[in-house]
C-alpha positions, 0 to 999 in steps of 0.5 A: 707342165700343162704348157709342155704337155700341150706343146708335146701333144701338138707335135704329134697331133698337129705338126706331124700329120701336117708335115707328113701330108706336106711331104707326100704332096711335095714328093708325089710328082717326083715318085714314079711309082703306081698310083693306087686310087680306090677312095672307098677302100682307102676311107675304110682303112683310114676309118679303121685306123682312127677307131684304133687310135681313139680306142687306145687314147681313151683307154690310156686316159681312163685306165692309165690316168694320163695321156699317151705321151712318152715324155709324160707317161701315164702312171698306170699300165693298161692291159685291158680293153683294146690293149688286151688284144693288141699291144700298140693300137695307136701306132697301128692305127696311125699307120693304117690312117697313113695308108688309107689316106694315101689310097683314098687320095691316090698319092704315090708318095704317101703310099710308097714312101710316107707310109712305110717310113712312118711304119718303120719309125713307129717300130723303131720308137716301140722297140728302141724306147717304149718296151725298155721304158715299160720294163723299167717302170712296171717290171718284166710282166709289162711285156706280157704278150696280148691275146692277138700275138704269136703263140708262146713256145710251149706244148699247150694246145693252140687256141683260136686267138693264136690262130687268128693272130697268125692270120692277122700278123703273118698271112694277111701282111703276106698278101698285102706285100705280094700285091704291093710288089705286083703293083710295082711291076717289072724292073728295068733290065728284068730277065727270065730264069728259064733254062734251055732244056725246060723251054720245050716242055709241055704245059700239063694243064690238069696239074693246075689243080695241084698248084692252086691247092696251095691257096687251101694248104696254107690257111688249112695248116694254120687251122690244124696245127696242134700245139702252140710251139708248132704254130709259133715255128710256122709263124716265125718261119713264114715271117723270116721267109716273107722278109728275105723273099720280099727283099729278093723280089725288090732287088733281083730283077727276075721276071717270070717266063711261062711256056705257051699253051692253048687252054683246052679245059676248065683247069687250063682256063684257070691257069691262063687266068692266073698267069694273066693277072700277074705282072711276072714279078714275085717269082724268084724264089718261088714262094708257092714252093717255100710256103708249101715246104713251111706248111709241110714242116708244120704237118710233120710237127703234128706227127711228132706231137700226136704220134701219128706219122700220117700227118707228116706223110700227108704234109710232105706229099702235098708239098711235093705235089705243089713243088712239081706242079709249079714246074709242070704248069710253067708258073715257075722255072726250075731255077725259081723252085730250086732257089725256094728249096735252098732257102727253106733249108736255113729257114727250117732250122732258123735257130741254128742259122741265127746261132751261126750268124751270131757266132760269125758276127761275134768272131768278126767283132772280136777280131779287132786289130790296128796298125799305125803308119805314122799318123795313119791308123789302119783297122782290119774292121775296115774290110768288113765295113767295106763289104757291108757298105758294098752289099748295101750299095748293091741292094740300094742300086738294084732297088732304085734302078740302073739310072739311079745308081750314080745318085746312090753311089754319090749319097753313099760317098757323102755319107761316108765322108760326113761320118768320118768328119763327124767322128773326128771333129765331134766324137773322136778321142784318144780313148774311143778312137772312133773312125765313123759317126752315125749321125754324121752318116745320116747328115751326109746321106741327106746332103748327098740327096740334095746335091745329087742333081748338081753333080749330074746324078739326079736321084728322083728322075732316073730309072725308077720304075714308072708304072703311070706312063701309058702309051699305045704299046702298053700290055693290056694285062699290066693294069688289069685292076681298076684301082691301079689306074690313075684317078680311075682312068679307063685307058682304051686299048683296041676299043676296050677298057683296060678295067675289063678282065684280060680274058674278056678283052681277049675273047672280044677282040679277035682283030687285035690278035692278028695285028699284034706282034707275035711276042705279045701273043702270049698269055704270059704274066703281064702279057697276052696269050693267043686263044685263037690259034697256035700259041707262039713263044716269047723267044720267037715263035716256038710252038 
Protein backbone atom coordinates (compact mmCIF):
# COMPACT_ATOMS: atom_id res chain seq x y z
CA UNK A 1 0.00 0.00 0.00
CA UNK A 2 2.83 2.39 0.84
CA UNK A 3 4.51 1.70 -2.51
CA UNK A 4 1.22 2.34 -4.32
CA UNK A 5 0.80 5.66 -2.54
CA UNK A 6 4.37 6.67 -3.35
CA UNK A 7 3.85 5.81 -7.01
CA UNK A 8 0.51 7.66 -7.11
CA UNK A 9 2.02 10.73 -5.43
CA UNK A 10 5.01 10.69 -7.77
CA UNK A 11 2.70 10.93 -10.77
CA UNK A 12 1.29 14.27 -9.58
CA UNK A 13 4.32 15.64 -7.74
CA UNK A 14 7.05 14.69 -10.23
CA UNK A 15 5.89 13.31 -13.55
CA UNK A 16 2.95 15.64 -14.17
CA UNK A 17 4.86 18.92 -13.53
CA UNK A 18 7.85 17.67 -15.52
CA UNK A 19 5.55 16.56 -18.33
CA UNK A 20 3.86 19.97 -18.43
CA UNK A 21 7.25 21.71 -18.53
CA UNK A 22 8.45 19.49 -21.38
CA UNK A 23 5.17 20.04 -23.23
CA UNK A 24 5.48 23.82 -22.92
CA UNK A 25 9.13 23.76 -23.93
CA UNK A 26 8.51 21.57 -26.97
CA UNK A 27 5.54 23.52 -28.27
CA UNK A 28 6.64 27.10 -27.54
CA UNK A 29 8.50 27.45 -30.89
CA UNK A 30 5.29 26.40 -32.65
CA UNK A 31 2.92 28.71 -30.76
CA UNK A 32 2.75 31.99 -32.60
CA UNK A 33 1.03 33.94 -29.86
CA UNK A 34 2.23 36.88 -27.73
CA UNK A 35 5.07 36.37 -25.30
CA UNK A 36 4.14 37.77 -21.90
CA UNK A 37 7.43 38.12 -20.02
CA UNK A 38 7.14 39.79 -16.61
CA UNK A 39 9.38 37.83 -14.20
CA UNK A 40 8.34 39.73 -11.08
CA UNK A 41 4.61 39.31 -11.65
CA UNK A 42 5.05 35.68 -12.67
CA UNK A 43 7.11 34.89 -9.58
CA UNK A 44 4.52 36.54 -7.33
CA UNK A 45 1.70 34.58 -8.96
CA UNK A 46 3.60 31.29 -8.69
CA UNK A 47 4.44 32.01 -5.05
CA UNK A 48 0.78 32.59 -4.25
CA UNK A 49 -0.03 29.29 -5.92
CA UNK A 50 2.62 27.42 -3.95
CA UNK A 51 1.29 28.88 -0.69
CA UNK A 52 -2.25 27.74 -1.54
CA UNK A 53 -1.00 24.25 -2.41
CA UNK A 54 1.04 24.03 0.80
CA UNK A 55 -1.90 25.19 2.94
CA UNK A 56 -4.24 22.68 1.31
CA UNK A 57 -1.85 19.75 1.66
CA UNK A 58 -1.07 20.65 5.28
CA UNK A 59 -4.76 20.75 6.26
CA UNK A 60 -5.54 17.47 4.50
CA UNK A 61 -2.66 15.74 6.33
CA UNK A 62 -3.24 17.31 9.76
CA UNK A 63 -7.04 17.53 9.81
CA UNK A 64 -8.04 14.94 7.23
CA UNK A 65 -5.71 12.24 8.53
CA UNK A 66 -4.40 11.32 5.08
CA UNK A 67 -2.95 12.60 1.84
CA UNK A 68 -4.65 14.49 -1.02
CA UNK A 69 -5.00 11.40 -3.23
CA UNK A 70 -8.21 10.42 -4.96
CA UNK A 71 -7.12 6.80 -5.10
CA UNK A 72 -6.39 6.82 -1.33
CA UNK A 73 -8.69 9.56 0.04
CA UNK A 74 -8.32 10.86 3.61
CA UNK A 75 -10.89 9.45 6.04
CA UNK A 76 -12.07 12.81 7.39
CA UNK A 77 -13.70 15.75 5.61
CA UNK A 78 -11.79 19.02 6.05
CA UNK A 79 -13.92 22.16 6.29
CA UNK A 80 -11.72 24.47 8.37
CA UNK A 81 -8.62 26.65 7.86
CA UNK A 82 -7.97 27.18 4.15
CA UNK A 83 -10.88 24.88 3.20
CA UNK A 84 -13.23 27.13 5.14
CA UNK A 85 -12.48 29.90 2.64
CA UNK A 86 -12.02 28.10 -0.70
CA UNK A 87 -13.08 24.63 -1.75
CA UNK A 88 -10.15 23.50 -3.90
CA UNK A 89 -6.98 25.37 -2.85
CA UNK A 90 -4.61 22.73 -4.27
CA UNK A 91 -6.07 22.87 -7.76
CA UNK A 92 -6.40 26.65 -7.74
CA UNK A 93 -2.82 26.95 -6.55
CA UNK A 94 -1.56 24.55 -9.21
CA UNK A 95 -3.19 26.57 -12.00
CA UNK A 96 -1.70 29.77 -10.55
CA UNK A 97 1.73 28.13 -10.48
CA UNK A 98 1.38 27.13 -14.15
CA UNK A 99 0.40 30.67 -15.12
CA UNK A 100 3.08 32.28 -12.94
CA UNK A 101 5.92 30.08 -14.21
CA UNK A 102 4.80 30.69 -17.81
CA UNK A 103 4.82 34.46 -17.31
CA UNK A 104 8.11 34.42 -15.43
CA UNK A 105 9.75 32.31 -18.16
CA UNK A 106 8.09 34.07 -21.09
CA UNK A 107 6.62 30.81 -22.41
CA UNK A 108 3.78 31.37 -24.89
CA UNK A 109 2.84 27.69 -24.95
CA UNK A 110 2.85 27.56 -21.16
CA UNK A 111 0.55 30.56 -20.85
CA UNK A 112 -1.83 30.08 -23.77
CA UNK A 113 -2.00 26.27 -24.00
CA UNK A 114 -0.67 24.43 -20.94
CA UNK A 115 -2.28 26.67 -18.31
CA UNK A 116 -5.80 26.70 -19.83
CA UNK A 117 -5.69 22.94 -20.46
CA UNK A 118 -4.53 22.37 -16.88
CA UNK A 119 -7.37 24.54 -15.54
CA UNK A 120 -9.93 22.64 -17.61
CA UNK A 121 -8.49 19.31 -16.50
CA UNK A 122 -8.72 20.35 -12.84
CA UNK A 123 -12.31 21.49 -13.32
CA UNK A 124 -13.19 18.21 -15.05
CA UNK A 125 -11.68 16.19 -12.20
CA UNK A 126 -13.45 18.25 -9.53
CA UNK A 127 -16.91 18.35 -11.13
CA UNK A 128 -16.74 14.99 -12.85
CA UNK A 129 -15.42 12.91 -9.95
CA UNK A 130 -14.47 14.55 -6.67
CA UNK A 131 -17.79 16.27 -5.92
CA UNK A 132 -19.67 13.01 -6.50
CA UNK A 133 -17.15 11.11 -4.40
CA UNK A 134 -17.45 13.58 -1.50
CA UNK A 135 -21.24 13.36 -1.56
CA UNK A 136 -21.06 9.55 -1.58
CA UNK A 137 -18.62 9.35 1.34
CA UNK A 138 -19.76 12.24 3.55
CA UNK A 139 -23.32 13.05 2.47
CA UNK A 140 -24.80 16.12 0.82
CA UNK A 141 -23.44 18.43 3.55
CA UNK A 142 -19.96 17.81 2.16
CA UNK A 143 -20.79 20.17 -0.71
CA UNK A 144 -21.76 23.10 1.49
CA UNK A 145 -20.16 26.18 -0.09
CA UNK A 146 -17.10 27.76 1.57
CA UNK A 147 -17.06 31.34 2.79
CA UNK A 148 -15.69 32.80 -0.44
CA UNK A 149 -18.39 31.53 -2.74
CA UNK A 150 -21.23 32.94 -4.80
CA UNK A 151 -24.04 33.73 -2.29
CA UNK A 152 -27.05 31.44 -1.93
CA UNK A 153 -30.47 32.17 -3.40
CA UNK A 154 -32.25 33.71 -0.41
CA UNK A 155 -33.41 37.11 0.84
CA UNK A 156 -30.87 37.48 3.64
CA UNK A 157 -28.59 40.49 3.57
CA UNK A 158 -25.46 40.08 1.46
CA UNK A 159 -22.32 39.92 3.59
CA UNK A 160 -18.88 41.39 3.03
CA UNK A 161 -17.45 37.94 2.25
CA UNK A 162 -20.15 37.37 -0.39
CA UNK A 163 -19.20 40.66 -2.04
CA UNK A 164 -15.52 39.72 -1.84
CA UNK A 165 -16.34 36.41 -3.54
CA UNK A 166 -18.02 38.25 -6.42
CA UNK A 167 -14.89 40.35 -6.89
CA UNK A 168 -12.65 37.27 -6.65
CA UNK A 169 -14.58 34.87 -8.88
CA UNK A 170 -16.31 37.28 -11.30
CA UNK A 171 -14.78 40.73 -11.63
CA UNK A 172 -11.09 39.82 -11.37
CA UNK A 173 -11.38 36.89 -13.85
CA UNK A 174 -13.20 39.25 -16.18
CA UNK A 175 -10.29 41.71 -16.12
CA UNK A 176 -7.82 38.86 -16.76
CA UNK A 177 -9.85 37.57 -19.70
CA UNK A 178 -10.23 41.05 -21.19
CA UNK A 179 -6.50 41.73 -21.15
CA UNK A 180 -5.75 38.22 -22.41
CA UNK A 181 -7.94 38.86 -25.46
CA UNK A 182 -6.27 42.24 -25.88
CA UNK A 183 -2.87 40.55 -25.77
CA UNK A 184 -3.89 38.10 -28.49
CA UNK A 185 -4.53 41.06 -30.76
CA UNK A 186 -6.37 41.25 -34.03
CA UNK A 187 -7.33 38.21 -36.02
CA UNK A 188 -6.54 37.81 -39.68
CA UNK A 189 -9.36 39.11 -41.87
CA UNK A 190 -10.77 41.33 -39.12
CA UNK A 191 -13.52 43.73 -40.14
CA UNK A 192 -15.30 46.71 -38.59
CA UNK A 193 -19.00 47.13 -37.94
CA UNK A 194 -19.40 50.89 -38.39
CA UNK A 195 -22.39 51.66 -40.59
CA UNK A 196 -22.27 54.32 -43.27
CA UNK A 197 -24.70 56.70 -41.58
CA UNK A 198 -22.70 56.83 -38.31
CA UNK A 199 -19.25 57.29 -39.86
CA UNK A 200 -19.78 61.05 -40.16
CA UNK A 201 -21.05 61.62 -36.62
CA UNK A 202 -19.03 64.02 -34.47
CA UNK A 203 -17.22 62.56 -31.48
CA UNK A 204 -18.62 64.27 -28.37
CA UNK A 205 -15.55 64.34 -26.19
CA UNK A 206 -17.36 65.52 -23.04
CA UNK A 207 -19.46 62.33 -23.05
CA UNK A 208 -16.34 60.36 -22.14
CA UNK A 209 -17.36 61.13 -18.56
CA UNK A 210 -20.43 58.92 -18.97
CA UNK A 211 -18.54 56.16 -20.75
CA UNK A 212 -15.69 55.98 -18.26
CA UNK A 213 -18.18 55.90 -15.36
CA UNK A 214 -18.67 52.21 -16.17
CA UNK A 215 -15.48 51.50 -14.22
CA UNK A 216 -17.20 52.97 -11.16
CA UNK A 217 -20.72 51.64 -11.84
CA UNK A 218 -19.82 47.95 -11.80
CA UNK A 219 -17.77 47.68 -8.56
CA UNK A 220 -20.15 50.05 -6.77
CA UNK A 221 -23.04 47.82 -7.80
CA UNK A 222 -21.35 44.77 -6.27
CA UNK A 223 -20.93 46.73 -3.03
CA UNK A 224 -24.48 48.13 -2.86
CA UNK A 225 -26.63 45.11 -3.74
CA UNK A 226 -28.78 44.44 -0.70
CA UNK A 227 -29.80 40.76 -0.72
CA UNK A 228 -27.96 37.53 -1.35
CA UNK A 229 -30.46 36.60 -4.07
CA UNK A 230 -29.85 39.79 -6.05
CA UNK A 231 -26.07 39.52 -5.59
CA UNK A 232 -26.23 35.94 -6.82
CA UNK A 233 -28.25 36.97 -9.89
CA UNK A 234 -25.71 39.70 -10.63
CA UNK A 235 -22.82 37.22 -10.39
CA UNK A 236 -24.51 34.48 -12.42
CA UNK A 237 -25.61 36.88 -15.16
CA UNK A 238 -22.09 38.29 -15.33
CA UNK A 239 -20.49 34.83 -15.52
CA UNK A 240 -22.82 33.78 -18.34
CA UNK A 241 -22.06 37.00 -20.19
CA UNK A 242 -18.30 36.54 -19.72
CA UNK A 243 -18.38 33.02 -21.18
CA UNK A 244 -20.60 33.92 -24.15
CA UNK A 245 -18.87 37.19 -25.01
CA UNK A 246 -15.36 35.75 -24.63
CA UNK A 247 -16.21 33.04 -27.15
CA UNK A 248 -17.62 35.70 -29.49
CA UNK A 249 -14.46 37.80 -29.17
CA UNK A 250 -12.24 34.83 -29.98
CA UNK A 251 -14.26 33.54 -32.93
CA UNK A 252 -15.82 36.61 -34.59
CA UNK A 253 -13.01 38.71 -36.13
CA UNK A 254 -14.53 42.13 -35.46
CA UNK A 255 -12.15 45.04 -34.93
CA UNK A 256 -13.22 48.33 -33.40
CA UNK A 257 -13.36 51.37 -35.66
CA UNK A 258 -13.27 54.80 -34.03
CA UNK A 259 -14.28 58.03 -35.66
CA UNK A 260 -11.41 60.55 -35.83
CA UNK A 261 -11.26 63.59 -33.57
CA UNK A 262 -8.77 66.14 -32.23
CA UNK A 263 -8.58 66.15 -28.41
CA UNK A 264 -9.49 69.62 -27.15
CA UNK A 265 -10.07 68.97 -23.44
CA UNK A 266 -9.00 66.77 -20.55
CA UNK A 267 -11.86 64.37 -21.29
CA UNK A 268 -10.84 64.32 -24.95
CA UNK A 269 -7.30 63.40 -24.00
CA UNK A 270 -8.64 60.71 -21.66
CA UNK A 271 -10.74 59.33 -24.52
CA UNK A 272 -7.73 59.35 -26.85
CA UNK A 273 -5.64 57.60 -24.22
CA UNK A 274 -8.30 54.91 -23.74
CA UNK A 275 -8.48 54.27 -27.47
CA UNK A 276 -4.69 54.24 -27.85
CA UNK A 277 -4.25 51.50 -25.25
CA UNK A 278 -6.52 49.04 -27.01
CA UNK A 279 -5.81 46.76 -29.95
CA UNK A 280 -9.34 47.18 -31.28
CA UNK A 281 -10.44 43.71 -30.22
CA UNK A 282 -12.97 42.80 -27.51
CA UNK A 283 -15.54 45.07 -29.13
CA UNK A 284 -18.39 42.86 -30.37
CA UNK A 285 -20.65 42.64 -28.44
CA UNK A 286 -19.95 45.79 -26.41
CA UNK A 287 -19.31 44.52 -22.88
CA UNK A 288 -19.44 48.07 -21.49
CA UNK A 289 -23.11 48.13 -22.41
CA UNK A 290 -23.75 44.57 -21.27
CA UNK A 291 -22.10 45.25 -17.90
CA UNK A 292 -24.17 48.41 -17.48
CA UNK A 293 -27.44 46.59 -18.19
CA UNK A 294 -26.59 43.74 -15.80
CA UNK A 295 -25.74 46.30 -13.10
CA UNK A 296 -28.96 48.22 -13.74
CA UNK A 297 -30.91 44.98 -13.27
CA UNK A 298 -29.23 44.62 -9.87
CA UNK A 299 -30.23 48.18 -8.91
CA UNK A 300 -33.76 47.30 -9.97
CA UNK A 301 -33.55 44.35 -7.56
CA UNK A 302 -32.63 46.79 -4.79
CA UNK A 303 -35.79 48.72 -5.62
CA UNK A 304 -37.88 45.56 -5.25
CA UNK A 305 -36.30 44.48 -1.97
CA UNK A 306 -36.40 47.93 -0.35
CA UNK A 307 -39.62 49.30 -1.81
CA UNK A 308 -37.74 52.41 -2.95
CA UNK A 309 -38.24 52.85 -6.67
CA UNK A 310 -35.47 55.42 -6.99
CA UNK A 311 -32.92 52.57 -6.89
CA UNK A 312 -34.27 51.28 -10.18
CA UNK A 313 -34.54 54.72 -11.79
CA UNK A 314 -30.92 55.55 -10.95
CA UNK A 315 -29.66 52.18 -12.19
CA UNK A 316 -31.46 52.22 -15.53
CA UNK A 317 -30.63 55.89 -16.11
CA UNK A 318 -26.95 55.25 -15.45
CA UNK A 319 -27.02 52.24 -17.82
CA UNK A 320 -28.74 54.36 -20.48
CA UNK A 321 -26.05 57.03 -20.20
CA UNK A 322 -23.30 54.43 -20.62
CA UNK A 323 -25.10 52.89 -23.60
CA UNK A 324 -25.52 56.23 -25.38
CA UNK A 325 -22.01 57.45 -24.65
CA UNK A 326 -20.56 54.22 -26.03
CA UNK A 327 -21.67 55.56 -29.41
CA UNK A 328 -21.11 59.29 -28.89
CA UNK A 329 -17.49 58.65 -27.87
CA UNK A 330 -17.07 56.28 -30.83
CA UNK A 331 -15.79 53.60 -28.48
CA UNK A 332 -18.41 51.27 -29.93
CA UNK A 333 -20.58 51.22 -33.02
CA UNK A 334 -24.35 50.95 -33.22
CA UNK A 335 -24.04 47.28 -34.24
CA UNK A 336 -21.80 46.45 -31.26
CA UNK A 337 -24.19 48.19 -28.85
CA UNK A 338 -27.22 46.51 -30.44
CA UNK A 339 -25.58 43.10 -30.10
CA UNK A 340 -24.99 43.71 -26.39
CA UNK A 341 -28.62 44.72 -25.82
CA UNK A 342 -29.86 41.67 -27.74
CA UNK A 343 -27.62 39.38 -25.68
CA UNK A 344 -28.78 40.93 -22.41
CA UNK A 345 -32.40 39.90 -22.99
CA UNK A 346 -31.84 36.10 -22.66
CA UNK A 347 -29.21 36.62 -19.95
CA UNK A 348 -31.63 38.75 -17.90
CA UNK A 349 -34.03 35.81 -17.71
CA UNK A 350 -31.39 33.09 -17.68
CA UNK A 351 -33.64 30.63 -15.82
CA UNK A 352 -36.22 30.80 -18.62
CA UNK A 353 -33.49 30.68 -21.25
CA UNK A 354 -31.98 27.59 -19.64
CA UNK A 355 -35.42 25.94 -19.34
CA UNK A 356 -36.07 26.59 -23.05
CA UNK A 357 -32.67 25.18 -24.05
CA UNK A 358 -33.21 22.11 -21.86
CA UNK A 359 -36.74 21.55 -23.23
CA UNK A 360 -35.48 21.78 -26.80
CA UNK A 361 -32.60 19.43 -26.00
CA UNK A 362 -34.98 16.89 -24.47
CA UNK A 363 -37.27 17.18 -27.46
CA UNK A 364 -34.38 16.39 -29.79
CA UNK A 365 -33.05 13.62 -27.56
CA UNK A 366 -36.44 11.92 -27.38
CA UNK A 367 -37.10 12.14 -31.10
CA UNK A 368 -35.06 9.05 -31.94
CA UNK A 369 -36.09 7.39 -35.17
CA UNK A 370 -34.24 5.00 -37.42
CA UNK A 371 -34.78 3.37 -40.77
CA UNK A 372 -32.98 0.37 -42.25
CA UNK A 373 -32.12 0.08 -45.91
CA UNK A 374 -30.51 -3.33 -46.18
CA UNK A 375 -27.41 -3.35 -43.97
CA UNK A 376 -27.47 0.47 -43.61
CA UNK A 377 -29.13 2.10 -40.66
CA UNK A 378 -30.28 5.73 -41.05
CA UNK A 379 -30.78 7.69 -37.84
CA UNK A 380 -32.56 11.04 -37.69
CA UNK A 381 -30.18 12.15 -34.95
CA UNK A 382 -27.47 12.30 -37.57
CA UNK A 383 -28.92 15.64 -38.66
CA UNK A 384 -28.47 17.09 -35.19
CA UNK A 385 -25.00 15.57 -34.87
CA UNK A 386 -23.99 17.07 -38.20
CA UNK A 387 -25.32 20.47 -37.16
CA UNK A 388 -23.41 20.33 -33.87
CA UNK A 389 -20.22 19.21 -35.58
CA UNK A 390 -20.63 21.93 -38.19
CA UNK A 391 -20.94 24.63 -35.53
CA UNK A 392 -17.92 23.19 -33.72
CA UNK A 393 -15.88 23.27 -36.92
CA UNK A 394 -16.97 26.84 -37.57
CA UNK A 395 -15.89 27.92 -34.08
CA UNK A 396 -12.59 26.01 -34.22
CA UNK A 397 -11.79 27.28 -37.70
CA UNK A 398 -12.57 30.88 -36.77
CA UNK A 399 -10.42 30.69 -33.65
CA UNK A 400 -7.49 29.05 -35.44
CA UNK A 401 -7.51 31.37 -38.45
CA UNK A 402 -8.17 30.83 -42.15
CA UNK A 403 -4.81 29.19 -42.88
CA UNK A 404 -5.53 26.49 -40.29
CA UNK A 405 -9.03 25.68 -41.51
CA UNK A 406 -7.77 22.75 -43.59
CA UNK A 407 -6.07 21.24 -40.54
CA UNK A 408 -9.23 21.69 -38.47
CA UNK A 409 -11.34 19.93 -41.10
CA UNK A 410 -8.80 17.11 -41.42
CA UNK A 411 -8.70 16.58 -37.66
CA UNK A 412 -12.50 16.58 -37.52
CA UNK A 413 -12.68 14.03 -40.34
CA UNK A 414 -10.15 11.75 -38.58
CA UNK A 415 -12.10 12.12 -35.35
CA UNK A 416 -15.36 11.20 -37.09
CA UNK A 417 -13.92 8.14 -38.82
CA UNK A 418 -12.14 6.85 -35.71
CA UNK A 419 -15.28 7.42 -33.62
CA UNK A 420 -17.29 5.27 -36.01
CA UNK A 421 -14.67 2.52 -36.17
CA UNK A 422 -14.25 2.51 -32.40
CA UNK A 423 -17.97 2.18 -31.84
CA UNK A 424 -18.45 -0.62 -34.33
CA UNK A 425 -15.32 -2.58 -33.42
CA UNK A 426 -15.23 -2.17 -29.63
CA UNK A 427 -18.52 -0.79 -28.36
CA UNK A 428 -21.08 -1.88 -30.92
CA UNK A 429 -23.73 -4.44 -29.98
CA UNK A 430 -27.22 -5.42 -31.03
CA UNK A 431 -28.55 -3.67 -27.91
CA UNK A 432 -26.55 -0.47 -27.97
CA UNK A 433 -26.44 0.08 -31.71
CA UNK A 434 -24.02 2.87 -30.90
CA UNK A 435 -22.93 4.79 -34.02
CA UNK A 436 -19.98 6.63 -32.46
CA UNK A 437 -17.37 6.03 -29.78
CA UNK A 438 -16.19 8.97 -27.71
CA UNK A 439 -12.71 7.60 -26.98
CA UNK A 440 -12.28 6.78 -30.64
CA UNK A 441 -13.12 10.38 -31.50
CA UNK A 442 -10.41 11.63 -29.12
CA UNK A 443 -7.90 9.21 -30.61
CA UNK A 444 -8.88 10.33 -34.10
CA UNK A 445 -8.31 13.96 -33.20
CA UNK A 446 -4.80 13.13 -32.03
CA UNK A 447 -4.13 11.16 -35.22
CA UNK A 448 -5.43 14.07 -37.27
CA UNK A 449 -3.16 16.54 -35.50
CA UNK A 450 -0.11 14.32 -36.05
CA UNK A 451 -0.84 13.68 -39.71
CA UNK A 452 -2.16 17.10 -40.75
CA UNK A 453 1.20 18.23 -42.13
CA UNK A 454 1.59 15.01 -44.13
CA UNK A 455 -1.65 15.67 -46.02
CA UNK A 456 -0.77 19.29 -46.73
CA UNK A 457 -2.67 20.91 -43.84
CA UNK A 458 -0.06 21.96 -41.24
CA UNK A 459 -1.74 22.68 -37.94
CA UNK A 460 1.02 24.66 -36.30
CA UNK A 461 2.38 27.02 -38.93
CA UNK A 462 -0.63 28.56 -40.59
CA UNK A 463 -2.68 31.61 -39.88
CA UNK A 464 -2.48 31.53 -36.13
CA UNK A 465 -2.32 35.05 -34.78
CA UNK A 466 1.35 36.02 -34.77
CA UNK A 467 2.02 38.85 -32.33
CA UNK A 468 5.75 38.26 -31.90
CA UNK A 469 6.79 39.17 -35.41
CA UNK A 470 7.79 42.84 -35.43
CA UNK A 471 8.70 44.78 -38.54
CA UNK A 472 9.11 48.40 -39.53
CA UNK A 473 5.41 48.78 -40.20
CA UNK A 474 4.33 47.77 -36.67
CA UNK A 475 1.75 50.09 -35.18
CA UNK A 476 3.33 51.68 -32.11
CA UNK A 477 0.22 51.17 -30.00
CA UNK A 478 0.17 47.42 -30.56
CA UNK A 479 2.87 46.62 -28.02
CA UNK A 480 2.53 49.55 -25.66
CA UNK A 481 3.06 47.54 -22.47
CA UNK A 482 6.61 46.36 -21.66
CA UNK A 483 5.34 42.97 -20.53
CA UNK A 484 4.09 42.23 -24.04
CA UNK A 485 7.55 42.51 -25.52
CA UNK A 486 9.55 39.33 -25.86
CA UNK A 487 12.22 39.11 -23.16
CA UNK A 488 11.74 42.79 -22.28
CA UNK A 489 12.80 43.81 -25.76
CA UNK A 490 12.59 47.51 -26.50
CA UNK A 491 11.82 47.91 -30.16
CA UNK A 492 12.67 51.34 -31.48
CA UNK A 493 10.22 53.09 -33.74
CA UNK A 494 11.33 56.43 -35.12
CA UNK A 495 13.97 56.54 -32.42
CA UNK A 496 11.54 56.07 -29.52
CA UNK A 497 10.97 53.05 -27.30
CA UNK A 498 7.73 51.18 -27.75
CA UNK A 499 7.65 50.77 -23.97
CA UNK A 500 6.78 54.46 -23.73
CA UNK A 501 3.12 55.41 -23.79
CA UNK A 502 1.55 56.13 -27.20
CA UNK A 503 0.77 59.70 -26.11
CA UNK A 504 4.38 60.35 -25.12
CA UNK A 505 5.71 58.92 -28.35
CA UNK A 506 3.19 60.87 -30.37
CA UNK A 507 3.97 64.18 -28.73
CA UNK A 508 7.72 63.64 -29.02
CA UNK A 509 7.84 62.66 -32.66
CA UNK A 510 6.36 65.36 -34.96
CA UNK A 511 8.34 64.27 -38.06
CA UNK A 512 6.74 60.85 -37.84
CA UNK A 513 3.30 62.37 -38.11
CA UNK A 514 4.20 63.98 -41.42
CA UNK A 515 5.89 60.91 -42.88
CA UNK A 516 3.40 58.18 -41.98
CA UNK A 517 0.60 57.23 -44.37
CA UNK A 518 -2.72 58.88 -43.66
CA UNK A 519 -4.40 55.66 -42.67
CA UNK A 520 -2.04 55.35 -39.70
CA UNK A 521 -2.69 58.90 -38.51
CA UNK A 522 -5.66 57.83 -36.44
CA UNK A 523 -5.68 57.65 -32.70
CA UNK A 524 -7.67 54.47 -33.16
CA UNK A 525 -7.54 51.37 -31.00
CA UNK A 526 -4.14 49.97 -31.72
CA UNK A 527 -3.49 52.84 -34.17
CA UNK A 528 -2.00 56.34 -34.02
CA UNK A 529 -4.14 59.45 -34.31
CA UNK A 530 -2.85 62.83 -35.45
CA UNK A 531 -2.56 65.35 -32.64
CA UNK A 532 -1.03 68.07 -34.75
CA UNK A 533 -3.57 68.73 -37.50
CA UNK A 534 -6.87 67.67 -38.94
CA UNK A 535 -7.58 64.03 -38.11
CA UNK A 536 -7.85 61.76 -41.11
CA UNK A 537 -10.28 58.93 -41.49
CA UNK A 538 -9.13 55.34 -41.85
CA UNK A 539 -11.34 55.07 -44.86
CA UNK A 540 -9.43 57.61 -46.87
CA UNK A 541 -9.12 60.91 -45.12
CA UNK A 542 -12.66 62.03 -44.27
CA UNK A 543 -12.40 64.83 -41.73
